[in-house]
Structure formats: C-alpha cells, structure tokens
PQR file of N, CA, C, O and H, with PARSE charges and radii, in Angstrom:
ATOM      1  N   MET A   1      26.989  55.099 -11.096 -0.4000 1.5000
ATOM      2  CA  MET A   1      27.711  54.417 -12.743 -0.0000 2.0000
ATOM      3  C   MET A   1      28.010  53.048 -12.496  0.5500 1.7000
ATOM      4  O   MET A   1      27.665  52.059 -13.144 -0.5500 1.4000
ATOM      5  N   SER A   2      28.905  53.159 -11.163 -0.4000 1.5000
ATOM      6  CA  SER A   2      29.180  51.202 -11.071 -0.0000 2.0000
ATOM      7  C   SER A   2      28.179  50.222 -11.105  0.5500 1.7000
ATOM      8  O   SER A   2      28.248  49.093 -11.591 -0.5500 1.4000
ATOM      9  H   SER A   2      29.185  53.962 -10.637  0.4000 1.0000
ATOM     10  N   LYS A   3      26.887  50.975 -10.327 -0.4000 1.5000
ATOM     11  CA  LYS A   3      26.118  49.669 -10.714 -0.0000 2.0000
ATOM     12  C   LYS A   3      25.570  49.876 -11.740  0.5500 1.7000
ATOM     13  O   LYS A   3      24.701  49.010 -11.838 -0.5500 1.4000
ATOM     14  H   LYS A   3      26.831  51.892  -9.933  0.4000 1.0000
ATOM     15  N   ALA A   4      25.547  50.539 -12.617 -0.4000 1.5000
ATOM     16  CA  ALA A   4      25.091  50.068 -14.091 -0.0000 2.0000
ATOM     17  C   ALA A   4      25.841  49.618 -14.936  0.5500 1.7000
ATOM     18  O   ALA A   4      25.569  48.987 -15.958 -0.5500 1.4000
ATOM     19  H   ALA A   4      26.253  51.244 -12.538  0.4000 1.0000
ATOM     20  N   LEU A   5      26.854  49.949 -14.505 -0.4000 1.5000
ATOM     21  CA  LEU A   5      28.306  48.929 -15.224 -0.0000 2.0000
ATOM     22  C   LEU A   5      28.315  47.394 -14.898  0.5500 1.7000
ATOM     23  O   LEU A   5      28.651  46.370 -15.493 -0.5500 1.4000
ATOM     24  H   LEU A   5      27.075  50.462 -13.675  0.4000 1.0000
ATOM     25  N   SER A   6      27.848  47.679 -13.815 -0.4000 1.5000
ATOM     26  CA  SER A   6      28.360  45.795 -13.070 -0.0000 2.0000
ATOM     27  C   SER A   6      27.028  44.947 -13.753  0.5500 1.7000
ATOM     28  O   SER A   6      26.949  43.773 -14.115 -0.5500 1.4000
ATOM     29  H   SER A   6      27.575  48.511 -13.332  0.4000 1.0000
ATOM     30  N   LEU A   7      26.062  46.009 -13.768 -0.4000 1.5000
ATOM     31  CA  LEU A   7      24.695  45.183 -14.172 -0.0000 2.0000
ATOM     32  C   LEU A   7      24.442  44.790 -15.649  0.5500 1.7000
ATOM     33  O   LEU A   7      23.645  43.978 -16.119 -0.5500 1.4000
ATOM     34  H   LEU A   7      26.126  46.963 -13.474  0.4000 1.0000
ATOM     35  N   LEU A   8      25.616  45.837 -16.420 -0.4000 1.5000
ATOM     36  CA  LEU A   8      25.701  45.550 -17.790 -0.0000 2.0000
ATOM     37  C   LEU A   8      26.874  44.415 -17.989  0.5500 1.7000
ATOM     38  O   LEU A   8      26.841  43.753 -19.027 -0.5500 1.4000
ATOM     39  H   LEU A   8      26.264  46.497 -16.038  0.4000 1.0000
ATOM     40  N   LEU A   9      27.879  44.180 -17.051 -0.4000 1.5000
ATOM     41  CA  LEU A   9      28.737  43.588 -17.313 -0.0000 2.0000
ATOM     42  C   LEU A   9      28.300  41.999 -16.939  0.5500 1.7000
ATOM     43  O   LEU A   9      28.758  41.023 -17.534 -0.5500 1.4000
ATOM     44  H   LEU A   9      27.906  44.718 -16.208  0.4000 1.0000
ATOM     45  N   LEU A  10      27.449  41.942 -15.978 -0.4000 1.5000
ATOM     46  CA  LEU A  10      26.668  40.682 -15.477 -0.0000 2.0000
ATOM     47  C   LEU A  10      25.648  40.110 -16.766  0.5500 1.7000
ATOM     48  O   LEU A  10      25.283  38.967 -17.040 -0.5500 1.4000
ATOM     49  H   LEU A  10      27.076  42.735 -15.495  0.4000 1.0000
ATOM     50  N   ALA A  11      25.351  41.511 -17.458 -0.4000 1.5000
ATOM     51  CA  ALA A  11      23.909  40.498 -18.362 -0.0000 2.0000
ATOM     52  C   ALA A  11      24.826  40.140 -19.533  0.5500 1.7000
ATOM     53  O   ALA A  11      24.358  39.160 -20.111 -0.5500 1.4000
ATOM     54  H   ALA A  11      25.648  42.440 -17.235  0.4000 1.0000
ATOM     55  N   VAL A  12      26.271  40.692 -20.251 -0.4000 1.5000
ATOM     56  CA  VAL A  12      26.960  40.091 -20.941 -0.0000 2.0000
ATOM     57  C   VAL A  12      27.690  38.974 -20.498  0.5500 1.7000
ATOM     58  O   VAL A  12      28.081  38.149 -21.324 -0.5500 1.4000
ATOM     59  H   VAL A  12      26.651  41.489 -19.781  0.4000 1.0000
ATOM     60  N   MET A  13      27.939  38.836 -19.219 -0.4000 1.5000
ATOM     61  CA  MET A  13      28.027  37.443 -18.626 -0.0000 2.0000
ATOM     62  C   MET A  13      27.286  36.259 -18.884  0.5500 1.7000
ATOM     63  O   MET A  13      27.753  35.143 -19.109 -0.5500 1.4000
ATOM     64  H   MET A  13      27.622  39.506 -18.548  0.4000 1.0000
ATOM     65  N   MET A  14      26.214  36.560 -18.838 -0.4000 1.5000
ATOM     66  CA  MET A  14      24.931  35.524 -19.044 -0.0000 2.0000
ATOM     67  C   MET A  14      24.828  35.358 -20.312  0.5500 1.7000
ATOM     68  O   MET A  14      24.527  34.222 -20.679 -0.5500 1.4000
ATOM     69  H   MET A  14      25.834  37.466 -18.656  0.4000 1.0000
ATOM     70  N   VAL A  15      25.050  36.462 -21.403 -0.4000 1.5000
ATOM     71  CA  VAL A  15      24.820  36.114 -22.428 -0.0000 2.0000
ATOM     72  C   VAL A  15      25.643  34.877 -23.098  0.5500 1.7000
ATOM     73  O   VAL A  15      25.389  33.841 -23.713 -0.5500 1.4000
ATOM     74  H   VAL A  15      25.295  37.385 -21.106  0.4000 1.0000
ATOM     75  N   GLN A  16      26.796  35.606 -22.609 -0.4000 1.5000
ATOM     76  CA  GLN A  16      28.078  34.573 -23.417 -0.0000 2.0000
ATOM     77  C   GLN A  16      27.589  33.148 -22.880  0.5500 1.7000
ATOM     78  O   GLN A  16      27.383  32.350 -23.795 -0.5500 1.4000
ATOM     79  H   GLN A  16      27.002  36.447 -22.109  0.4000 1.0000
ATOM     80  N   LEU A  17      27.348  32.636 -21.528 -0.4000 1.5000
ATOM     81  CA  LEU A  17      27.205  31.140 -21.052 -0.0000 2.0000
ATOM     82  C   LEU A  17      25.789  30.862 -22.072  0.5500 1.7000
ATOM     83  O   LEU A  17      25.784  29.753 -22.605 -0.5500 1.4000
ATOM     84  H   LEU A  17      27.516  33.284 -20.785  0.4000 1.0000
ATOM     85  N   VAL A  18      24.593  31.777 -22.385 -0.4000 1.5000
ATOM     86  CA  VAL A  18      23.977  31.082 -23.365 -0.0000 2.0000
ATOM     87  C   VAL A  18      24.504  31.106 -24.496  0.5500 1.7000
ATOM     88  O   VAL A  18      24.585  29.968 -24.959 -0.5500 1.4000
ATOM     89  H   VAL A  18      24.598  32.678 -21.952  0.4000 1.0000
ATOM     90  N   LYS A  19      24.899  31.883 -25.153 -0.4000 1.5000
ATOM     91  CA  LYS A  19      24.827  32.245 -26.418 -0.0000 2.0000
ATOM     92  C   LYS A  19      26.287  32.786 -26.805  0.5500 1.7000
ATOM     93  O   LYS A  19      26.300  33.987 -26.534 -0.5500 1.4000
ATOM     94  H   LYS A  19      24.832  32.807 -24.777  0.4000 1.0000
ATOM     95  N   PRO A  20      27.506  32.384 -27.325 -0.5600 1.5000
ATOM     96  CA  PRO A  20      28.683  32.923 -27.364  0.2800 2.0000
ATOM     97  C   PRO A  20      28.499  34.431 -28.242  0.5500 1.7000
ATOM     98  O   PRO A  20      27.922  34.564 -29.322 -0.5500 1.4000
ATOM     99  N   LEU A  21      28.934  35.122 -27.716 -0.4000 1.5000
ATOM    100  CA  LEU A  21      29.048  36.676 -28.435 -0.0000 2.0000
ATOM    101  C   LEU A  21      29.899  36.799 -29.931  0.5500 1.7000
ATOM    102  O   LEU A  21      29.653  37.687 -30.748 -0.5500 1.4000
ATOM    103  H   LEU A  21      29.403  35.013 -26.839  0.4000 1.0000
ATOM    104  N   GLY A  22      30.736  35.948 -30.090 -0.4000 1.5000
ATOM    105  CA  GLY A  22      31.788  35.851 -30.828 -0.0000 2.0000
ATOM    106  C   GLY A  22      32.844  36.840 -31.418  0.5500 1.7000
ATOM    107  O   GLY A  22      33.476  36.846 -32.475 -0.5500 1.4000
ATOM    108  H   GLY A  22      30.936  35.227 -29.426  0.4000 1.0000
ATOM    109  N   TRP A  23      32.801  37.591 -30.443 -0.4000 1.5000
ATOM    110  CA  TRP A  23      33.860  38.879 -30.298 -0.0000 2.0000
ATOM    111  C   TRP A  23      35.399  38.279 -30.492  0.5500 1.7000
ATOM    112  O   TRP A  23      35.636  37.072 -30.553 -0.5500 1.4000
ATOM    113  H   TRP A  23      32.288  37.585 -29.585  0.4000 1.0000
ATOM    114  N   PRO A  24      36.212  39.123 -30.561 -0.5600 1.5000
ATOM    115  CA  PRO A  24      37.769  38.338 -30.627  0.2800 2.0000
ATOM    116  C   PRO A  24      37.928  37.884 -28.809  0.5500 1.7000
ATOM    117  O   PRO A  24      37.877  38.678 -27.870 -0.5500 1.4000
ATOM    118  N   GLY A  25      38.098  36.600 -28.745 -0.4000 1.5000
ATOM    119  CA  GLY A  25      38.580  36.480 -27.299 -0.0000 2.0000
ATOM    120  C   GLY A  25      37.400  35.987 -26.638  0.5500 1.7000
ATOM    121  O   GLY A  25      37.652  35.419 -25.575 -0.5500 1.4000
ATOM    122  H   GLY A  25      38.139  35.956 -29.508  0.4000 1.0000
ATOM    123  N   LEU A  26      36.083  36.045 -26.985 -0.4000 1.5000
ATOM    124  CA  LEU A  26      34.928  35.516 -26.839 -0.0000 2.0000
ATOM    125  C   LEU A  26      34.331  34.454 -27.630  0.5500 1.7000
ATOM    126  O   LEU A  26      33.218  34.102 -27.239 -0.5500 1.4000
ATOM    127  H   LEU A  26      35.878  36.506 -27.848  0.4000 1.0000
ATOM    128  N   ARG A  27      34.689  34.003 -28.402 -0.4000 1.5000
ATOM    129  CA  ARG A  27      34.003  32.990 -29.150 -0.0000 2.0000
ATOM    130  C   ARG A  27      33.568  31.307 -28.436  0.5500 1.7000
ATOM    131  O   ARG A  27      33.009  30.318 -28.911 -0.5500 1.4000
ATOM    132  H   ARG A  27      35.593  34.289 -28.719  0.4000 1.0000
ATOM    133  N   TYR A  28      34.130  31.620 -27.150 -0.4000 1.5000
ATOM    134  CA  TYR A  28      33.539  29.972 -26.639 -0.0000 2.0000
ATOM    135  C   TYR A  28      32.532  30.426 -25.519  0.5500 1.7000
ATOM    136  O   TYR A  28      32.669  31.592 -25.149 -0.5500 1.4000
ATOM    137  H   TYR A  28      34.584  32.423 -26.764  0.4000 1.0000
ATOM    138  N   ARG A  29      31.686  29.791 -25.011 -0.4000 1.5000
ATOM    139  CA  ARG A  29      30.856  29.545 -23.608 -0.0000 2.0000
ATOM    140  C   ARG A  29      32.309  29.663 -22.552  0.5500 1.7000
ATOM    141  O   ARG A  29      32.709  30.690 -22.005 -0.5500 1.4000
ATOM    142  H   ARG A  29      31.575  28.844 -25.311  0.4000 1.0000
ATOM    143  N   ARG A  30      32.768  28.635 -22.494 -0.4000 1.5000
ATOM    144  CA  ARG A  30      33.767  28.924 -21.784 -0.0000 2.0000
ATOM    145  C   ARG A  30      34.785  30.078 -21.440  0.5500 1.7000
ATOM    146  O   ARG A  30      35.664  30.216 -20.590 -0.5500 1.4000
ATOM    147  H   ARG A  30      32.443  27.801 -22.939  0.4000 1.0000
ATOM    148  N   ASP A  31      34.361  30.730 -22.314 -0.4000 1.5000
ATOM    149  CA  ASP A  31      35.298  32.322 -21.995 -0.0000 2.0000
ATOM    150  C   ASP A  31      34.504  33.325 -21.272  0.5500 1.7000
ATOM    151  O   ASP A  31      34.868  34.500 -21.306 -0.5500 1.4000
ATOM    152  H   ASP A  31      33.647  30.617 -23.005  0.4000 1.0000
ATOM    153  N   PHE A  32      33.403  32.958 -20.591 -0.4000 1.5000
ATOM    154  CA  PHE A  32      32.721  34.338 -19.852 -0.0000 2.0000
ATOM    155  C   PHE A  32      33.582  34.658 -18.994  0.5500 1.7000
ATOM    156  O   PHE A  32      33.702  35.883 -18.982 -0.5500 1.4000
ATOM    157  H   PHE A  32      33.107  32.003 -20.563  0.4000 1.0000
ATOM    158  N   TRP A  33      34.675  33.826 -17.793 -0.4000 1.5000
ATOM    159  CA  TRP A  33      35.077  34.531 -17.135 -0.0000 2.0000
ATOM    160  C   TRP A  33      36.200  35.639 -17.135  0.5500 1.7000
ATOM    161  O   TRP A  33      36.691  36.205 -16.158 -0.5500 1.4000
ATOM    162  H   TRP A  33      34.577  32.831 -17.803  0.4000 1.0000
ATOM    163  N   LYS A  34      36.594  35.873 -18.994 -0.4000 1.5000
ATOM    164  CA  LYS A  34      37.387  37.078 -19.561 -0.0000 2.0000
ATOM    165  C   LYS A  34      36.569  38.228 -19.040  0.5500 1.7000
ATOM    166  O   LYS A  34      37.327  39.076 -18.569 -0.5500 1.4000
ATOM    167  H   LYS A  34      36.196  35.413 -19.787  0.4000 1.0000
ATOM    168  N   VAL A  35      35.037  38.645 -18.932 -0.4000 1.5000
ATOM    169  CA  VAL A  35      34.433  39.570 -19.063 -0.0000 2.0000
ATOM    170  C   VAL A  35      34.453  39.637 -17.172  0.5500 1.7000
ATOM    171  O   VAL A  35      34.649  40.636 -16.481 -0.5500 1.4000
ATOM    172  H   VAL A  35      34.421  37.956 -19.314  0.4000 1.0000
ATOM    173  N   ALA A  36      34.247  38.575 -16.827 -0.4000 1.5000
ATOM    174  CA  ALA A  36      34.749  38.804 -15.052 -0.0000 2.0000
ATOM    175  C   ALA A  36      35.528  39.582 -14.488  0.5500 1.7000
ATOM    176  O   ALA A  36      35.367  40.333 -13.526 -0.5500 1.4000
ATOM    177  H   ALA A  36      34.087  37.763 -17.388  0.4000 1.0000
ATOM    178  N   VAL A  37      37.085  39.202 -15.653 -0.4000 1.5000
ATOM    179  CA  VAL A  37      38.444  39.452 -15.495 -0.0000 2.0000
ATOM    180  C   VAL A  37      38.167  41.252 -15.455  0.5500 1.7000
ATOM    181  O   VAL A  37      38.228  42.092 -14.557 -0.5500 1.4000
ATOM    182  H   VAL A  37      37.216  38.592 -16.435  0.4000 1.0000
ATOM    183  N   ALA A  38      37.821  41.301 -17.024 -0.4000 1.5000
ATOM    184  CA  ALA A  38      37.710  42.789 -17.233 -0.0000 2.0000
ATOM    185  C   ALA A  38      37.177  43.887 -16.108  0.5500 1.7000
ATOM    186  O   ALA A  38      37.688  44.926 -15.689 -0.5500 1.4000
ATOM    187  H   ALA A  38      37.772  40.619 -17.753  0.4000 1.0000
ATOM    188  N   ALA A  39      35.610  43.037 -15.717 -0.4000 1.5000
ATOM    189  CA  ALA A  39      34.824  43.785 -15.079 -0.0000 2.0000
ATOM    190  C   ALA A  39      35.793  44.090 -13.422  0.5500 1.7000
ATOM    191  O   ALA A  39      35.768  45.130 -12.764 -0.5500 1.4000
ATOM    192  H   ALA A  39      35.195  42.193 -16.056  0.4000 1.0000
ATOM    193  N   ILE A  40      36.436  43.039 -13.161 -0.4000 1.5000
ATOM    194  CA  ILE A  40      37.416  43.147 -11.750 -0.0000 2.0000
ATOM    195  C   ILE A  40      38.278  44.512 -11.832  0.5500 1.7000
ATOM    196  O   ILE A  40      38.437  45.342 -10.936 -0.5500 1.4000
ATOM    197  H   ILE A  40      36.457  42.194 -13.695  0.4000 1.0000
ATOM    198  N   ALA A  41      38.837  44.521 -13.261 -0.4000 1.5000
ATOM    199  CA  ALA A  41      39.676  45.310 -13.721 -0.0000 2.0000
ATOM    200  C   ALA A  41      39.551  46.745 -13.390  0.5500 1.7000
ATOM    201  O   ALA A  41      40.258  47.396 -12.621 -0.5500 1.4000
ATOM    202  H   ALA A  41      38.708  43.847 -13.989  0.4000 1.0000
ATOM    203  N   MET A  42      38.436  47.175 -14.163 -0.4000 1.5000
ATOM    204  CA  MET A  42      37.263  48.112 -14.331 -0.0000 2.0000
ATOM    205  C   MET A  42      36.909  48.778 -13.040  0.5500 1.7000
ATOM    206  O   MET A  42      37.308  49.835 -12.551 -0.5500 1.4000
ATOM    207  H   MET A  42      37.861  46.646 -14.788  0.4000 1.0000
ATOM    208  N   MET A  43      36.074  47.900 -12.624 -0.4000 1.5000
ATOM    209  CA  MET A  43      35.935  48.395 -11.056 -0.0000 2.0000
ATOM    210  C   MET A  43      37.178  49.200 -10.067  0.5500 1.7000
ATOM    211  O   MET A  43      37.271  50.321  -9.566 -0.5500 1.4000
ATOM    212  H   MET A  43      35.750  47.041 -13.021  0.4000 1.0000
ATOM    213  N   MET A  44      38.151  47.818 -10.101 -0.4000 1.5000
ATOM    214  CA  MET A  44      39.498  48.688  -9.575 -0.0000 2.0000
ATOM    215  C   MET A  44      39.744  50.115  -9.926  0.5500 1.7000
ATOM    216  O   MET A  44      39.780  51.138  -9.242 -0.5500 1.4000
ATOM    217  H   MET A  44      38.075  46.908 -10.508  0.4000 1.0000
ATOM    218  N   LEU A  45      39.887  49.903 -11.067 -0.4000 1.5000
ATOM    219  CA  LEU A  45      40.346  51.431 -11.958 -0.0000 2.0000
ATOM    220  C   LEU A  45      39.194  52.693 -11.727  0.5500 1.7000
ATOM    221  O   LEU A  45      39.561  53.862 -11.846 -0.5500 1.4000
ATOM    222  H   LEU A  45      39.859  49.072 -11.622  0.4000 1.0000
ATOM    223  N   MET A  46      37.876  52.375 -11.413 -0.4000 1.5000
ATOM    224  CA  MET A  46      37.182  53.438 -11.043 -0.0000 2.0000
ATOM    225  C   MET A  46      37.410  53.421  -9.507  0.5500 1.7000
ATOM    226  O   MET A  46      37.330  54.615  -9.218 -0.5500 1.4000
ATOM    227  H   MET A  46      37.578  51.425 -11.317  0.4000 1.0000
ATOM    228  N   VAL A  47      37.603  52.871  -8.590 -0.4000 1.5000
ATOM    229  CA  VAL A  47      38.152  52.791  -7.239 -0.0000 2.0000
ATOM    230  C   VAL A  47      39.228  53.736  -7.200  0.5500 1.7000
ATOM    231  O   VAL A  47      39.135  54.591  -6.319 -0.5500 1.4000
ATOM    232  H   VAL A  47      37.668  51.901  -8.825  0.4000 1.0000
ATOM    233  N   LEU A  48      40.154  53.775  -7.897 -0.4000 1.5000
ATOM    234  CA  LEU A  48      41.592  54.637  -8.212 -0.0000 2.0000
ATOM    235  C   LEU A  48      41.235  55.883  -8.712  0.5500 1.7000
ATOM    236  O   LEU A  48      42.122  56.720  -8.552 -0.5500 1.4000
ATOM    237  H   LEU A  48      40.229  53.080  -8.613  0.4000 1.0000
ATOM    238  N   ILE A  49      40.257  56.274  -9.249 -0.4000 1.5000
ATOM    239  CA  ILE A  49      39.860  57.405  -9.803 -0.0000 2.0000
ATOM    240  C   ILE A  49      39.198  58.114  -9.197  0.5500 1.7000
ATOM    241  O   ILE A  49      39.300  59.322  -9.412 -0.5500 1.4000
ATOM    242  H   ILE A  49      39.536  55.593  -9.379  0.4000 1.0000
ATOM    243  N   ARG A  50      38.426  57.706  -8.377 -0.4000 1.5000
ATOM    244  CA  ARG A  50      37.224  58.258  -7.627 -0.0000 2.0000
ATOM    245  C   ARG A  50      37.909  58.916  -6.492  0.5500 1.7000
ATOM    246  O   ARG A  50      38.618  58.170  -5.817 -0.5500 1.4000
ATOM    247  H   ARG A  50      38.343  56.725  -8.202  0.4000 1.0000
ATOM    248  N   PRO A  51      37.831  60.412  -6.069 -0.5600 1.5000
ATOM    249  CA  PRO A  51      38.256  60.765  -5.228  0.2800 2.0000
ATOM    250  C   PRO A  51      37.716  60.408  -3.830  0.5500 1.7000
ATOM    251  O   PRO A  51      38.263  60.859  -2.824 -0.5500 1.4000
TER
END
C-alpha cells in the first residue's frame, strides 16, 4: 500500500509541475512542494500506525 501511495503522490507532483491542478493551495507550479510535505507526513503516520 505504501508503494502505491508513494507512486500516486509522485504522479500528482509531476502533474502539478506540468499543469497546476487548481485545487485550494495548489494553484501555482511552485506549490508542488506542498504535495511532498503531505506525502512525508502521511508516510510518517503509516509508520506510526503499522504494528
């Protein structure tokens, strides 16, 4: 699951660089770093939840 999630978030980051998504907080190309921060936070949460 974590590999699929990381691939999905990487794809979203690449799309954000090519053509901004227009979602709240992701209106500009330079906002791709916000996706990376969210991905790191989600992966840290997965590590904490996993037994």
